[in-house]
C-alpha positions as CSV (number, residue, x, y, z in Angstrom):
1,M,-42.2,-16.9,121.4
2,R,-38.5,-17.3,120.6
3,T,-36.7,-14.9,118.3
4,H,-34.8,-16.6,115.3
5,P,-31.0,-16.5,115.7
6,A,-30.7,-14.6,112.5
7,V,-32.9,-11.9,113.7
8,K,-31.3,-11.2,117.1
9,K,-29.4,-8.0,117.4
10,S,-25.7,-8.0,117.1
11,R,-23.7,-8.4,120.4
12,T,-20.7,-6.7,119.2
13,Q,-19.6,-3.3,118.1
14,L,-16.5,-1.7,116.7
15,C,-13.7,-0.4,118.8
16,F,-13.9,3.4,119.4
17,A,-10.5,4.1,118.1
18,P,-10.4,5.7,114.7
19,G,-9.4,3.2,111.9
20,C,-9.3,0.1,114.3
21,G,-12.3,-1.9,113.0
22,Q,-12.0,-4.7,115.5
23,Q,-15.2,-6.3,116.7
24,I,-15.6,-6.2,120.4
25,S,-18.3,-7.2,122.9
26,I,-21.1,-4.6,123.4
27,K,-19.9,-4.7,127.1
28,H,-16.7,-2.9,126.2
29,L,-15.9,0.4,124.6
30,G,-12.6,-0.4,122.8
31,C,-10.3,-3.2,122.0
32,R,-7.8,-4.2,124.8
33,R,-4.9,-2.6,122.7
34,H,-6.6,0.9,122.4
35,W,-8.3,0.9,125.8
36,C,-4.9,0.2,127.5
37,M,-3.3,3.0,125.6
38,L,-5.4,5.5,127.2
39,P,-4.1,7.3,130.3
40,K,-6.0,6.5,133.5
41,P,-7.5,10.1,133.9
42,I,-9.3,9.6,130.5
43,T,-10.5,6.1,131.1
44,Q,-11.8,7.2,134.7
45,R,-13.7,10.2,133.0
46,I,-15.2,7.8,130.6
47,V,-16.3,5.3,133.2
48,D,-17.6,7.9,135.6
49,A,-19.6,9.7,132.9
50,W,-21.0,6.3,131.6
51,K,-22.1,5.4,135.1
52,D,-23.7,8.7,135.7
53,G,-25.6,8.7,132.4
54,L,-27.0,5.2,133.0
55,K,-28.2,6.3,136.5
56,H,-30.0,9.5,135.5
57,H,-30.6,9.5,131.7
58,L,-30.3,5.9,130.4
59,H,-28.2,7.2,127.5
60,P,-24.7,8.7,127.0
61,T,-24.3,12.2,128.6
62,H,-22.6,15.2,127.1
63,E,-19.7,14.5,129.6
64,F,-19.5,10.9,128.3
65,N,-19.4,12.1,124.7
66,E,-16.8,14.7,125.5
67,A,-14.5,12.0,127.3
68,M,-14.9,9.7,124.2
69,R,-13.9,12.5,121.9
70,E,-10.8,13.2,124.1
71,A,-9.9,9.5,124.1
72,M,-10.4,9.3,120.2
73,A,-8.1,12.3,119.8
74,F,-5.5,10.8,122.2
75,I,-5.4,7.6,120.1
76,R,-5.3,9.5,116.8
77,N,-2.3,11.5,118.1
78,K,-0.5,8.4,119.4
79,Q,-0.9,6.6,116.0
80,Q,0.6,9.5,114.0
81,P,3.9,8.7,112.6
82,R,6.7,10.5,114.6
83,A,9.2,12.5,112.7
84,T,12.8,11.0,112.9
85,N,15.7,13.1,114.1
86,D,16.8,13.4,110.5
87,E,13.4,14.7,109.3
88,R,13.4,17.2,112.0
89,V,16.9,18.6,111.3
90,A,15.9,18.8,107.5
91,A,12.7,20.9,108.3
């Protein structure tokens, strides 16, 4: 029996970055812009933790969740407006 197309589960999700809202494939964790913003050590921790979780637990591990929190904090910090030189002098 075939499932009606309207009943099928969504094949997309939102980008992990706070406030992004871009729909991405469920095969990815973030949109290209935000994933490429992350330093290699963070992306490597995310990928390693994800693979380890799938092998042993079939769901995200504590390590994966921690790596994703680190990624979100990094993006949040990168997106905060930087103070101009004049604003720094006035403070």
